[in-house]
N, C-alpha and C positions, 0 to 999 in steps of 0.2 A: 798692967796685968801681972799675975803672980809669976815668980821665977819658976822655970821648968826644973823638974827633978834632975839631979846629975845622973846621967846614964852613960856608961862606957860605950862609945860607938864601935860598931863592927869595923873591920878593916876597910879602908877606902876602896871604892869600886872605880876602876878606870873606865871612863866612858869615851874614849878616843874614837871609837867606831861610831860614826854618825849615820843615821838612816834618813833618807829623804822623806819629808812629810808635806802634806798639802793642806794644813789646817787653817791657814789664814790667807789674806789677800796677797801680802808680800811673800817672797820666797822664804821657806822655813826648813829647818832640820829638826828631826825628832830623835832623841836618844833612846836607848833601850830602857824599859821601865824599872823603877825601884819598887821593891815590895818589902813588907814587914812580916814578922813571924806570928802576928796576932791571928788567933783562930777564927774561922768563919762564923762560929756560934757566938762571938762577942766576948769570949774569955780572953784575958790578957796573956801576953807571953809569960811562960813559966807556970801557967795554970791558975793564977789568982785573978778572979773576975774583977774588971774595972779598976785595976791598980797598976801604977807604974807608967813607964814611957819607953819608947824605942827611938833610936836615931840611926840614920844612915848618912855616910859621907861619900860624895861622888866627886871625882876629880877628872879633868880632861884637858884637852888642848884644842884651840881653835886657830886655824890659819888665817892669815890676811886674805880678805876677799870672801870670808864666810858670809852666808846669807843673813838676812835681817834679823830673824828670830830663831832661837834654839829652844826647843820644848823638851822638858824632862818629865815624862809621865811618872806619877807617884800613885801606887795602888794603896789607897787609904782603906784600912780595914774597918769593920764595925766597931762601935764602942769608943771612938775617938772624940774627945771634947775640945782638943786644941791642936793646931798644927803650927809649928814654928820653923822658919827657914832663915839660914844665914848664908852669906855669900862673900867670897873674896877672889880677887885675881891679882896677878903680879903686875906691879907698876914698873915696867922696864924703861931704861934710858933709851931715848931715841934721838936721832939727829935733829938739829934745829929746823923747824918748818915741817916736821913729820909728826902726824898725830900719834899720841901714845894710847895705851889701852884705856878704854872706857866702856862700861857695860851697864845697861839698865836691868831691872829685875821686877817681876810681878808674878801673879798667880791666877789660874782659872780653876774652877771646881769641877765636880763630877758631871755637870751639865755640858761640858765640852768647850772647845776652843774655836768653834766656828766663827767666822768673821761676822761681827755684829750680834753674836748669840747671847745667851743668858748666863753663860758660865763665868763671866768676869767677877773676880773677888778682890782685885786690888793691884795697884801699881805704884811704885815709888821711884821709878827711873833710876838715876844714879845717886839719889840723895840719901839713901839708906843702904846698909849692908845686912840688915836683918829685919824680920817682921813676924808677928804672931796674929792668928785669927782664932777666935772662939765665939760662942754665941753671945756672951756677955760683954765682949770688948774686942777691939782690934787695934793694931798699930795704925796711926794716922796714914791715910791713903788707901786703907784696906777696909773691906766691908765686913762687919761682924755678922755672925749667923752660925747655924749648925755646921759642923764639919762632918758631912755625910760620907758614907761609904761609897767607893767608886774610884774612878781614875781621875785624879787631879793632875794639873800640869804647872810646874814651875817654868816660867818663861824668862829666858835671858835675851837681852837685846844688845849685842856687841856692835855699837854704832861706830866705834873706833878700835882698830886692831893694829898693834905695832908690827913692824916688819918681821920681828922675831916670833910673832904669834901671841896668843893669849892663853895662859894656863889658869884654869878656874877651879874653884873648890866650892861645892854646895853641901851644906848639912841640913837635913830635914829631920825634924823630931816630931813625933806624935805622942800626945799625952792622953791616956785613957781615963774615962770617968763619965759622969753624968753632966749634961749641959747645964750651965748656969742660966739665970734669968736673962731673957733677950735684952740686948742693949736698946735703950730708948733712942728714938730719932725725932728731933724737933725741927721740922721743916719751917722755913720762914713764910709768913703770910704773903700773898701776892698783891696786897694793897696796903698803902700807908695813908696817913692823913695828909691830903694835898691841899692845893689852893685852887682846885678846879682847873680850867684850861690856863696853863701858865708855863713859864720856862723853868725846867728842873735841871739840876746839875748832878752828874754822876760819872764815876770811874768804872769802866766795863772790863778791866783786865787786872786782876789781883790774885795773889798767891798766898797760901798759908802753909803751915807745917804738914798739911795733907798732900803736898807735892814737894817742891824744892824751896818753898818759902821758909823763913825763920820765925814768922809771926804767928801767934795763935789767932783763931777767929776773933776773939774779943779785942785783940790789939788792932786788927784790920778795921773792925767796925768803929772802934774809937778813933782811928786815923781818918776814916771817912767823915765822921762827925766833926772832927777838928778842922778838916779842910772845907767845911761848909757845904758838904754834899747832901743831896736829897735822896740819892739812891746809889747803889754799888752792885757790881756783879762779881760773884765768886767764880774764878776760872782756874782751878787747880788742874795740873797736867794729867790728862788721860784717866781721870777718876771722878766719880761722883761722891766720894767718901765724905767730903766736907758738907754736903747738902744738909745732912741731918743734924749738923751742929749750929746752924745759923739762927734757928728759931728764937733762942733766948737773947740774941744780940740785935735782932730787928726791933723796930718800935714805931710808934706813930710818926716819929721824926725821921726815920730812915727806912727806906724800902731796900731789902736785900733780895737780889735776884740770883737764881741758881744757874750755873753754866759750867763750861769746861774749856780748857785750852787743849785742842787736839793736835798733838805733836807728831806729825808724820815725818818720814825721811826726806820729803820734798817740800817742807814748809809747815808752818804752824797756822792754825786757824781757831777763831773763837766761836764756840757754840753758845750763843747768848739767849737767855730766857727759856732754858730747858725746864720741862716739868720736874719738880723735885724728885731726886733719886734716879733720873734717867742718865744713862751712860752712852757715850759715842765712841765707837772704835777708831783706832788710829793706825792699824797695822796694814798699810798699803802705801804705794808710791803713785805718782802721777800716771805712770804707764799701766797701772792696774785697772784704771777706769772705775774705781770704787768710790771716789770722792762724791760724784753726783748722788749716789745712793744715800750717803750719810748727810749730805746737804738736804735732801728731801726729808729725811728723818727729823732733822732739826726744825724744818719749816712746818711739818705736820703738827708739831707741838707748839706752834706759834712763835718759834724762835728765829734768830738771825744767824747767818753764816758770814763771818768777817775774817778775811785773811789778816794775819798779824805781822807786824814788823817785817815787811816784805823784803827788805834789803839787809836784815841782820846778818852779820858776818859769821856767826857761829855755825858749826856743822849741822846740816839738815834743817836750818832755819829759814833759808831764802825761799820765797814763794814760787812754785813751778806749776801750779794747777790752773792758771788763768783766772778770769773774773766772770765767766758766764754763769757760775753758780753762786756768786757772791751777792749778798744783800747790801753790804757796805764794805769798806776797807780801812784798816788802820794805817794812817799816814804819819802819825806823830806818836812816838812811844817813849815815855820818860823824858828826861832833859834833852833839849834839842841838839841833834848831831847831824853829821853829813848824810847819814842814811835816811834821815827824815826828809832832807832836801830832795834826795832822789825819789823817795816815795811820793812826795807832793807832785813832783814833775810827772811821774808815771800816771798818777791819778788825774791830773789836769789833762793829760793826753787822752785818757780814756773818756773823759767828758766829751771832748771833741769828736771822738770816734762814735759815741752813742748818738750824738746829734746828727752826725753825717749819715749814719745808717738807719736812723729811726728806732734805735734800740733803747734799752733802759739804762739810764746813767747810774753810777755807783756812788753813793754818798761817802764822805770822808768821816772818820772817827779818830779821836785821840785819847790815849789811855796811859796810865803810869807803868803798867807791868811791874808794880812794886812787889819785891820779894822780902826785903829786910832793910834794916837801917843801913845807910842813911837815905834810902830811896823813899820818896815822899808819896803817900797816897794822894791822888788828885792832881798830880803833876805829870801830864795835863789831864783834863776831864772834858766831858761833853755837856753842852747846855742845850737841852732838847725841849721843843714846844710839844707838850702832851696834854691830852684832854683831862688827865687825872694822874695822880701818883700811884700808878699800878703797873704791874709787869706788862700787861697787854698794851696799855696806852704808851708807855715808854718805848716798847718795841715798835709800835706803829709810828711814832714820831721819828725814831732813828731810821726806820726803813724808808720813810718818805723824804729823808734828808732835811727835815725841819730842825736843823741843829748846827751849832758852831762849837769850836774847840777853844778852851781857855787854859792858860797855864796855872791860874789860881782863881779863887772866888773874888779876888780884888779886881779882876778885869771884868768890865761890863761893856756891852755894845748892843746896838740895834742896827740893822742893815736893811734898807728898803729901796725899791724902784718905784717912781711915781711918774705918771704921764697919761694924758688923755682922760683925766678925771678918774684914774684907777691907780691902785697900789698893789704891790706884791712884796712878800718878804722872803726870807731864806727858804730855799727849796721849792718856791712857788714860781708860777709863770705869769708874766704880764703881757697880755696881747694888746697891741696898739697898731695904728697905721705905721707903715714902714719908716716914714720920715718924720713921725711925730717926735718931738723932744721928750726924752726920758731923763729924769734926774735920779742919779744913784747917790744915796746918802748913807753915811756911816757916822753914828754917834758913839763915842768911846770914852771910857774912863779907866784909869788904873795903869797906864803905860807911860811913865814920864819920858819925855823927849822921844817918844816912839815914832816910827815911820809907818804911815798908812799907804797901802798899795791897792789899786783896783786892777784886776787882771781879767781879760776877756779871751775869746778864741784867737785874738791877734797877739796876745801877750800883755805885758804891763802897759796900761794906757794912762794911768795917773798915779802920782806920788805926792805925798804931803806930810810935813812933820808936825807932830804934836808939841805942845809947850811943856815946860818943866813940871806942871801940875798933872800931866798925863791925861788931860781931858780935852775933847775937841769934837767938832763936827766937820766932816769933809763931804763936799758935794761936787759931783762931776756929771756933765751932761753928755748923753749919747743918743743913739736911735736904734731901733730894732734892725735896721738895715746894716748897721755897723757892728753890732754886738749881739750874738745869740745867747751869751751868758755873761754874767759878771760875778766874780767872787772877790773877797777882800782878805787881805792879810794885815796884821799889825805886828811890826817887828820892834825889838829893842834896838838901841843904837849899836853901831859897831864898837869894837873894843877901844878904838881911839876917840869915841864920842861922836863920830860923824854919822849921818843918817843912812849912808849906803845909797847905791844907785842901781836900779834894775836894768837900765838900758845901756850898760857899758860892758866892754870886754876886757879881760885881763886875768892875771893869776890870782888876784885877791878875791876873797869871798865878797859877794855882792851885798849881803845884809847881815845884821846881827840876828840873835836867836828869835824864834817866833814867840809872840805873846798871845796872839789870837788868830784863828783861821776860820773863815766861814765856808759853809757849803754854798754853791752858787745860787743865784736867782736867775731866771731865764726870761729872755725877751723874744716874743714871737710876733712877726709882722702879720697883720690881719690878712686873711685870705690864704695864708701859707699853711 
């Protein structure tokens, strides 16, 4: 966007006095409004119609324990074609182990700041210190469009405040003039050329410069193709701004699905398969009881609700909302680490709970959460059985749990249960007499010297090593009376080259990194 004219700002306004506000789901504070000298008839300050700009600088102090969101009302006059905001706070030294100052920023327009309302115009979190919005263009993460007259709100999200407090400075500049031509929006098609009913590979958690990623959309799409993926989902934090950029990068070989990573103060979740341009609000905590409302919003559009990286150690990232409103859950995020081990254990426990209560089980997903180099797109990704390479079909396959997770396209597998002249695959149920023999079979390629594990509601029941070429078939026999579900893992060797052992106790890790993980297949005794 063009550089703003240099305008000498008026003296800074001290906004230390905070007024309670009730604009959003989480607790909020509202500052006193900022106004400009622009006349109500549309003439610019100084009496010259449509020329020039004005700026205001607001400074203030927030104490430790301040509420989640601080709203700064901005009275935007008639005749504004662009609004620009810059932000700074002091980075104070803090004792080791104490969070320092960190503050997010975004903006809502004259349509208001109501939870889930239509006034959202952009969010950059803590990844930017300035942004601009005009009809013809906007900073990545923000929505272009007219800057209409009315009360806008700059929103600050001080998610970490040092013991000394946080001193902030916000500069708002409005530029007068006639709106430029509306920015084009190229939404991606909801279907690509597929192979009919087949297994399709896709990464459902990816970021660009429209949130805190460093990659342009073109680079992310190129990374998806290089990883051998058939589809990908755009999930920038708390904004739909990137949706309109994906159309030119989709193709017959790559389905690009629109989504969002919703980053609340009590955990992050993926809204997958959103209608292009749709935004999901994030301004609530688990205690606000707002999450079910936004889960319903996503499902109404045919999308999925997926808790992300449930044990991530970063502030506000650990999942606290439970799984009643989840369609699937991310259990493997990026290169394999200890938090993924915990996530898989929690997910496995939830499968048992669902079977015991007669409830709905929650399928597992794995995604890269790639933001920038050297994070690899597609490490890991989902391999889903879908009727077609379309947004609807992919969402249906993931929702049904007809999927497994691979670290790369080099890993291939099939996983089935056969018995009583019947067969079932991943996410499916095999009904047989209680004591009829059932053969569980895994065929795998691409994991040299890997370790195959079969896990049921009793725990690990079988383990077998692959050869150096990474290919093999593993068969284990059970019955529906002994196993209500079976899932498979394929692990890399331990760092010392040994296969690891799941039925031992001790201080050492039991296994090497995950190479592939399946959703379960289910065994049901006839008459039960």
